[in-house]
FIVOSE-180752 format. One record per residue (C-alpha): x, y, z. Coordinates in pm, 1 decimal, m for minus. Example, Ala and Ser with C-alpha at 12.3 -4.5 7.8 and 13.67 -1.06 7.14 Angstrom:
BEGIN
east=1230.0, north=m450.0, up=780.0 $
east=1367.0, north=m106.0, up=714.0 $
//
This chain:
BEGIN
east=m3.9, north=16.6, up=m34.1 $
east=311.9, north=240.0, up=m4.4 $
east=502.2, north=390.0, up=m316.9 $
east=676.7, north=652.2, up=m417.1 $
east=742.4, north=788.8, up=m731.1 $
east=898.1, north=1082.9, up=m904.7 $
east=814.4, north=1249.0, up=m1225.6 $
east=863.6, north=1588.6, up=m1407.4 $
east=718.1, north=1918.5, up=m1160.5 $
east=439.6, north=1971.5, up=m1518.3 $
east=275.3, north=1619.0, up=m1475.2 $
east=48.8, north=1418.5, up=m1231.1 $
east=m101.9, north=1128.0, up=m1235.2 $
east=m257.2, north=851.9, up=m1056.9 $
east=m193.5, north=534.9, up=m1139.7 $
east=m444.6, north=271.6, up=m938.5 $
east=m340.4, north=417.3, up=m565.8 $
east=0.7, north=516.4, up=m705.6 $
east=21.2, north=874.8, up=m696.3 $
east=329.6, north=1024.6, up=m934.7 $
east=440.2, north=1423.8, up=m879.6 $
east=713.8, north=1631.3, up=m897.7 $
east=799.8, north=1552.1, up=m600.9 $
east=844.2, north=1280.3, up=m396.8 $
east=545.4, north=1178.7, up=m118.6 $
east=519.2, north=871.8, up=112.2 $
east=136.4, north=730.1, up=244.7 $
east=155.2, north=694.4, up=634.2 $
east=m170.9, north=456.5, up=610.2 $
east=m285.8, north=287.9, up=337.1 $
east=m508.9, north=463.2, up=37.7 $
east=m874.9, north=534.2, up=187.2 $
east=m1081.9, north=867.2, up=39.2 $
east=m906.3, north=1128.3, up=m105.2 $
east=m942.9, north=1466.1, up=m67.9 $
east=m999.8, north=1782.8, up=m267.6 $
east=m605.3, north=1781.2, up=m372.3 $
east=m587.9, north=1414.8, up=m407.6 $
east=m339.9, north=1292.1, up=m103.3 $
east=m483.5, north=1181.9, up=201.2 $
east=m231.9, north=1172.9, up=533.7 $
east=94.7, north=1214.2, up=312.8 $
east=426.5, north=1453.6, up=400.7 $
east=680.3, north=1551.0, up=210.0 $
east=1009.7, north=1419.1, up=142.6 $
east=1325.5, north=1576.0, up=3.7 $
east=1489.6, north=1470.7, up=m283.8 $
east=1800.6, north=1313.1, up=m126.7 $
east=1798.4, north=895.6, up=m104.5 $
east=1611.2, north=816.8, up=206.0 $
east=1646.0, north=506.7, up=433.3 $
east=1376.6, north=350.1, up=529.4 $
east=1218.6, north=50.2, up=673.6 $
east=889.7, north=m126.1, up=693.0 $
east=669.3, north=m128.8, up=939.4 $
east=323.1, north=m335.7, up=853.5 $
east=163.5, north=m132.2, up=575.8 $
east=350.6, north=199.8, up=650.8 $
east=720.5, north=279.7, up=566.8 $
east=892.7, north=488.8, up=850.5 $
east=1187.6, north=707.7, up=720.9 $
east=1485.6, north=662.7, up=936.7 $
east=1602.8, north=1005.4, up=1025.3 $
east=1984.3, north=1043.0, up=974.7 $
east=2198.0, north=1054.2, up=1253.6 $
east=2389.6, north=1427.1, up=1295.8 $
east=2736.6, north=1382.1, up=1275.7 $
east=2918.7, north=1434.4, up=1619.2 $
east=3099.4, north=1844.7, up=1668.4 $
east=3444.9, north=1812.6, up=1570.9 $
east=3616.1, north=2109.4, up=1789.6 $
east=3931.2, north=2300.9, up=1658.6 $
east=4272.8, north=2244.9, up=1781.5 $
east=4304.5, north=2647.3, up=1927.0 $
east=4652.4, north=2718.5, up=2003.5 $
east=4884.1, north=3027.8, up=2087.6 $
east=5205.4, north=3121.9, up=1910.7 $
east=5434.0, north=2971.1, up=2251.3 $
east=5236.9, north=2661.9, up=2168.5 $
east=5431.5, north=2611.2, up=1831.2 $
east=5717.5, north=2345.7, up=1745.9 $
east=5919.0, north=2282.0, up=1440.0 $
east=5946.9, north=1887.6, up=1419.6 $
east=6231.6, north=1767.1, up=1227.2 $
east=6308.7, north=1406.4, up=1079.0 $
east=6494.6, north=1156.1, up=1298.0 $
east=6750.0, north=1159.5, up=1029.3 $
east=6739.1, north=1523.1, up=940.8 $
east=6755.7, north=1629.1, up=1316.5 $
east=7091.9, north=1363.2, up=1374.4 $
east=7253.5, north=1504.0, up=1111.5 $
east=7188.8, north=1899.1, up=1235.5 $
east=7269.3, north=1778.8, up=1594.8 $
east=7594.5, north=1654.3, up=1470.5 $
east=7686.1, north=1988.1, up=1259.6 $
east=7584.9, north=2227.8, up=1556.5 $
east=7533.8, north=2026.5, up=1847.8 $
east=7230.1, north=1989.4, up=2078.1 $
east=7198.4, north=2286.9, up=2257.0 $
east=7222.2, north=2571.6, up=1948.8 $
east=7017.5, north=2296.2, up=1748.1 $
east=6726.8, north=2370.1, up=2017.0 $
east=6863.0, north=2742.4, up=2039.3 $
east=6743.3, north=2780.9, up=1648.5 $
east=6442.8, north=2583.9, up=1620.8 $
east=6296.4, north=2762.6, up=1928.9 $
east=6403.9, north=3110.6, up=1750.4 $
east=6194.2, north=2998.6, up=1400.5 $
east=5901.0, north=2963.8, up=1580.5 $
east=5875.7, north=3340.6, up=1614.1 $
east=5815.7, north=3623.7, up=1398.4 $
east=6160.2, north=3897.1, up=1366.6 $
east=6104.0, north=4214.4, up=1604.3 $
east=6232.1, north=4453.0, up=1246.4 $
east=6081.0, north=4488.6, up=982.3 $
east=6367.1, north=4498.8, up=717.6 $
east=6327.5, north=4781.5, up=428.4 $
east=6582.6, north=4741.5, up=201.9 $
east=6650.4, north=5055.6, up=m14.8 $
east=6591.2, north=5055.4, up=m386.5 $
east=6944.2, north=5326.4, up=m445.0 $
east=6852.7, north=5350.0, up=m829.6 $
east=6524.3, north=5533.0, up=m746.9 $
east=6644.9, north=5689.6, up=m357.1 $
east=6860.4, north=5719.6, up=m116.3 $
east=6833.2, north=5589.9, up=240.7 $
east=6803.2, north=5897.3, up=408.4 $
east=6517.2, north=6001.9, up=214.6 $
east=6335.5, north=5639.1, up=294.4 $
east=6427.1, north=5688.1, up=641.2 $
east=6222.3, north=5997.4, up=654.1 $
east=5942.9, north=5925.8, up=443.5 $
east=5896.1, north=5620.6, up=675.5 $
east=5937.8, north=5822.3, up=1027.9 $
east=5661.3, north=5960.0, up=879.6 $
east=5457.4, north=5706.7, up=809.0 $
east=5425.8, north=5526.2, up=1098.4 $
east=5380.9, north=5851.4, up=1299.2 $
east=5087.2, north=5896.6, up=1075.3 $
east=4979.4, north=5552.9, up=1087.5 $
east=5000.4, north=5559.4, up=1452.9 $
east=4752.0, north=5839.1, up=1467.3 $
east=4501.7, north=5710.6, up=1241.4 $
east=4509.1, north=5349.8, up=1406.9 $
east=4488.2, north=5530.2, up=1739.2 $
east=4792.2, north=5250.0, up=1839.7 $
east=5007.4, north=5257.6, up=2163.8 $
east=5316.7, north=5103.3, up=1975.2 $
east=5601.9, north=5360.8, up=1907.8 $
east=5855.9, north=5267.7, up=1589.3 $
east=6178.3, north=5361.2, up=1581.5 $
east=6345.9, north=5372.2, up=1228.2 $
east=6744.0, north=5335.0, up=1198.9 $
east=6991.6, north=5256.1, up=911.7 $
east=7122.4, north=4888.0, up=976.4 $
east=7511.7, north=4888.2, up=1136.0 $
east=7656.5, north=4652.7, up=858.2 $
east=7409.0, north=4639.3, up=559.4 $
east=7428.2, north=5038.0, up=461.2 $
east=7104.7, north=5005.6, up=226.3 $
east=6898.2, north=4815.3, up=497.3 $
east=6674.7, north=5037.2, up=730.0 $
east=6497.0, north=4881.5, up=1039.9 $
east=6150.5, north=4933.0, up=1168.6 $
east=6108.5, north=4810.1, up=1531.7 $
east=5878.2, north=4870.2, up=1867.0 $
east=6083.8, north=5127.9, up=2049.0 $
east=5938.7, north=4910.8, up=2369.9 $
east=5970.5, north=4555.9, up=2260.0 $
east=6274.8, north=4347.6, up=2292.4 $
east=6421.5, north=4113.5, up=2086.5 $
east=6238.9, north=3846.0, up=2286.7 $
east=5892.7, north=3848.5, up=2189.5 $
east=5763.3, north=3644.9, up=2465.9 $
east=5936.9, north=3870.9, up=2731.4 $
east=5744.6, north=4162.5, up=2668.7 $
east=5519.9, north=4293.3, up=2869.3 $
east=5160.1, north=4235.9, up=2886.2 $
east=5245.7, north=3976.5, up=2582.0 $
east=4966.2, north=3764.9, up=2400.6 $
east=5234.9, north=3535.6, up=2321.4 $
east=5113.3, north=3253.8, up=2489.3 $
east=4735.2, north=3335.7, up=2496.0 $
east=4489.6, north=3126.0, up=2280.8 $
east=4231.9, north=3424.2, up=2266.4 $
east=4220.0, north=3795.1, up=2321.4 $
east=4164.0, north=3859.9, up=2743.7 $
east=3850.7, north=3910.4, up=2883.7 $
east=3846.3, north=4070.3, up=3217.0 $
east=3505.9, north=4236.5, up=3206.1 $
east=3392.8, north=3874.8, up=3192.3 $
east=3197.4, north=3967.1, up=2860.0 $
east=2963.4, north=3718.6, up=2693.1 $
east=2814.5, north=3812.6, up=2357.5 $
east=2707.5, north=3353.6, up=2304.5 $
east=2503.7, north=3279.6, up=2614.1 $
east=2309.9, north=3087.3, up=2391.9 $
east=2672.8, north=2931.6, up=2267.0 $
east=2699.6, north=2707.8, up=2602.0 $
east=2955.1, north=2476.7, up=2470.5 $
east=3192.4, north=2781.8, up=2312.8 $
east=3408.9, north=2836.5, up=2586.7 $
east=3472.2, north=2391.6, up=2587.7 $
east=3562.3, north=2426.1, up=2206.7 $
east=3815.2, north=2713.8, up=2310.4 $
east=3645.2, north=2995.8, up=2063.7 $
east=3651.6, north=3342.9, up=2285.8 $
east=3298.2, north=3453.6, up=2412.2 $
east=3398.6, north=3810.9, up=2408.5 $
east=3474.7, north=3838.5, up=2084.1 $
east=3366.4, north=3663.1, up=1738.0 $
east=3648.4, north=3526.0, up=1523.4 $
east=3756.1, north=3521.9, up=1187.8 $
east=4033.9, north=3238.0, up=1019.4 $
east=4280.1, north=3322.6, up=747.4 $
east=4511.6, north=3074.4, up=575.9 $
east=4830.3, north=3023.0, up=671.6 $
east=5000.3, north=3246.9, up=437.2 $
east=4791.3, north=3504.7, up=533.0 $
east=4858.6, north=3432.7, up=898.1 $
east=5220.1, north=3464.3, up=857.9 $
east=5190.3, north=3853.4, up=664.5 $
east=5025.0, north=3941.5, up=999.3 $
east=5246.9, north=3868.6, up=1212.3 $
east=5502.2, north=4071.5, up=1003.4 $
east=5260.9, north=4346.3, up=1009.0 $
east=4986.7, north=4355.1, up=761.2 $
east=4638.9, north=4365.6, up=723.4 $
east=4383.7, north=4125.7, up=598.1 $
east=4264.1, north=4116.0, up=286.2 $
east=3906.5, north=3953.4, up=203.8 $
east=4058.4, north=3690.6, up=m6.8 $
east=4275.3, north=3492.4, up=283.6 $
east=3953.8, north=3460.6, up=546.6 $
east=3843.8, north=3127.3, up=480.1 $
east=3606.1, north=3100.3, up=782.9 $
east=3397.2, north=3304.8, up=979.8 $
east=3132.4, north=3368.2, up=1260.5 $
east=2768.7, north=3462.8, up=1196.6 $
east=2642.2, north=3727.0, up=1267.5 $
east=2975.5, north=3965.6, up=1196.3 $
east=2898.1, north=4347.2, up=1153.7 $
east=3131.5, north=4660.4, up=983.7 $
east=3396.8, north=4847.5, up=1239.4 $
east=3333.5, north=4538.7, up=1481.8 $
east=3652.0, north=4390.8, up=1641.3 $
east=3764.9, north=4035.7, up=1593.6 $
east=4002.9, north=3755.2, up=1719.1 $
east=4169.0, north=3654.7, up=1425.0 $
east=4337.9, north=3283.1, up=1375.6 $
east=4546.6, north=3117.2, up=1146.8 $
east=4528.6, north=2756.2, up=1006.0 $
east=4801.5, north=2558.2, up=1026.8 $
east=4680.6, north=2215.3, up=948.0 $
east=4969.0, north=2058.6, up=661.4 $
east=4919.3, north=2158.2, up=286.1 $
east=4849.3, north=1740.3, up=265.0 $
east=4530.6, north=1839.1, up=453.2 $
east=4170.1, north=1903.7, up=253.4 $
east=4173.8, north=2272.2, up=205.5 $
east=3839.7, north=2392.6, up=312.5 $
east=3526.9, north=2586.2, up=121.2 $
east=3608.0, north=2967.2, up=229.2 $
east=3288.3, north=3138.8, up=429.0 $
east=3242.2, north=2803.4, up=665.0 $
east=3101.2, north=2918.6, up=997.1 $
east=3277.3, north=2854.2, up=1261.9 $
east=3115.6, north=2653.3, up=1436.1 $
east=3146.6, north=2369.3, up=1135.7 $
east=3525.1, north=2439.2, up=1206.4 $
east=3757.9, north=2182.4, up=1305.2 $
east=4116.4, north=2251.5, up=1212.1 $
east=4365.7, north=2332.6, up=1369.3 $
east=4484.0, north=2711.7, up=1444.6 $
east=4718.5, north=2955.9, up=1646.5 $
east=4583.3, north=3281.3, up=1756.8 $
east=4732.9, north=3592.3, up=1633.6 $
east=4563.5, north=3907.6, up=1782.9 $
east=4258.8, north=4123.2, up=1720.9 $
east=4159.8, north=4324.5, up=1419.6 $
east=3863.4, north=4536.5, up=1292.8 $
east=3625.0, north=4437.8, up=1025.4 $
east=3620.8, north=4680.2, up=747.8 $
east=3305.3, north=4492.7, up=554.3 $
east=2994.1, north=4284.1, up=683.2 $
east=3055.5, north=3889.1, up=670.2 $
east=2879.5, north=3858.5, up=334.7 $
east=3101.8, north=4074.4, up=148.0 $
east=3375.6, north=3962.5, up=316.5 $
east=3329.7, north=3631.8, up=100.5 $
east=3180.9, north=3766.0, up=m188.7 $
east=3427.1, north=4032.2, up=m233.6 $
east=3760.3, north=3957.1, up=m479.7 $
east=3959.5, north=4242.0, up=m311.2 $
east=3988.1, north=4486.1, up=m26.9 $
east=4125.6, north=4478.0, up=322.7 $
east=3904.1, north=4294.3, up=512.2 $
east=4012.2, north=4306.6, up=880.3 $
east=4234.3, north=4607.4, up=975.2 $
east=4442.4, north=4468.6, up=1267.9 $
east=4510.4, north=4636.8, up=1571.3 $
east=4718.0, north=4396.4, up=1827.3 $
east=4894.1, north=4120.1, up=1731.0 $
east=5012.1, north=3806.3, up=1955.6 $
east=5391.6, north=3839.3, up=1809.6 $
east=5613.9, north=4141.0, up=1809.0 $
east=5447.9, north=4505.3, up=1711.3 $
east=5516.4, north=4556.2, up=1343.2 $
east=5401.6, north=4872.0, up=1119.9 $
east=5156.3, north=4821.8, up=823.3 $
east=5376.7, north=4916.9, up=516.9 $
east=5130.8, north=4802.0, up=224.8 $
east=5201.3, north=4982.8, up=m70.5 $
east=5434.1, north=5271.8, up=134.7 $
east=5674.8, north=5393.8, up=m105.4 $
east=5655.9, north=5091.0, up=m315.6 $
east=5954.0, north=5198.1, up=m607.8 $
east=6141.7, north=5327.4, up=m318.8 $
east=6254.9, north=5008.2, up=m115.3 $
east=6148.1, north=4640.2, up=m93.0 $
east=6007.3, north=4480.4, up=219.0 $
east=6300.1, north=4199.1, up=234.1 $
east=6393.2, north=3965.2, up=498.1 $
east=6749.9, north=3961.6, up=627.3 $
east=6868.3, north=3627.9, up=500.2 $
east=6774.7, north=3732.2, up=170.9 $
east=6962.4, north=4046.2, up=211.0 $
east=7247.9, north=3947.1, up=317.8 $
east=7284.7, north=3706.4, up=23.6 $
east=7361.3, north=3995.7, up=m249.0 $
east=7625.1, north=4123.7, up=m0.1 $
east=7765.4, north=3814.3, up=19.2 $
east=7801.5, north=3785.8, up=m345.5 $
east=7982.0, north=4151.2, up=m368.2 $
east=7885.3, north=4220.0, up=m731.0 $
east=8074.6, north=4502.5, up=m928.5 $
east=7951.6, north=4659.9, up=m1233.8 $
east=8047.4, north=4441.8, up=m1594.0 $
east=8015.1, north=4134.2, up=m1403.9 $
east=7799.6, north=3845.2, up=m1601.8 $
east=7573.3, north=3707.6, up=m1291.3 $
east=7300.8, north=3468.4, up=m1316.4 $
east=7023.9, north=3375.9, up=m1112.0 $
east=6935.8, north=3027.3, up=m1138.5 $
east=6594.0, north=3066.4, up=m884.4 $
east=6489.9, north=3365.4, up=m996.1 $
east=6093.1, north=3408.9, up=m815.1 $
east=6004.3, north=3701.1, up=m791.2 $
east=6302.8, north=3838.5, up=m854.1 $
east=6382.6, north=4016.7, up=m496.4 $
east=6768.2, north=3962.8, up=m459.9 $
east=6771.3, north=3985.8, up=m839.1 $
east=6657.8, north=4327.3, up=m799.9 $
east=6903.5, north=4420.5, up=m511.2 $
east=7198.1, north=4298.3, up=m747.2 $
east=7080.6, north=4559.9, up=m992.6 $
east=7076.4, north=4799.7, up=m676.5 $
east=7408.1, north=4725.2, up=m551.6 $
east=7630.3, north=4780.6, up=m894.1 $
east=7394.1, north=5096.9, up=m1035.2 $
east=7236.5, north=4855.5, up=m1281.3 $
east=7552.9, north=4800.2, up=m1476.6 $
//
């Protein structure tokens, strides 16, 4: 007495006790007197296939069990570790000793305290770049209402390199007073809770004082170097985000081999491994965060690592943001005008342009 069928939306055919329509229906009682619309005691099923079992003359749909909620693994910057294979560790330990190797690996988990600006000597001078950077960090501090003060100075060894560092910051970000280096979320001294109905949010590790966003690993690395967050870098976020709202920022640090998650995932369903980076101010609504293809999504305020200035697009032709080891390469080469030099690993070309700067493009 139980029949289900599927037909086109434009047709409806009665065949004995079987009703065929554009949707799938189930009889919960044997067919009897029809009502005006031709159906009696039936309820609508979704188009997806359903598991059913038979109870006498009735087919009962079995409800699918909800998958268990998987919680995210949330870490602080201080909990990050670098893992080496046994063979690599043994080789490095034999070269430099266990104590030095441990110190190097520990330092590699921390972002540098200095922002390195390598001056393009073809377009500007070191003094001009230093003056412009000093002016920018002052204006940026006033605009963002930031408490950090930055010093701008020339490098002691590399004369075409300018360093920008927070004045009250030490070389070790963990020793800074009030550092968030060991925090898994922003502090909440007032006991604020904007998620009174999400009782397990604290158990899952997410902050209750701020809504949160998760960015990809490369975006997270840029944030620790002073960058703001562009919309394409955000992969997951809380619901209900509004513009100008302060949000907690986390970076997804799962292994590259792990399947990536779709952008726009609701934070409640995020189950990856992430690390707390700091707090920023949202520049748009949640819908725009995942629908736009360009623009700043979150303007960073305080970060968990050493304070870094935002220098995106500043003096783009006069200097280049470059890590200290990369700057050292061209100086170690000691290029001279007239030399023929091949860069066999040139991408995107920072060291090559540095060589051109040192030899005056000759």
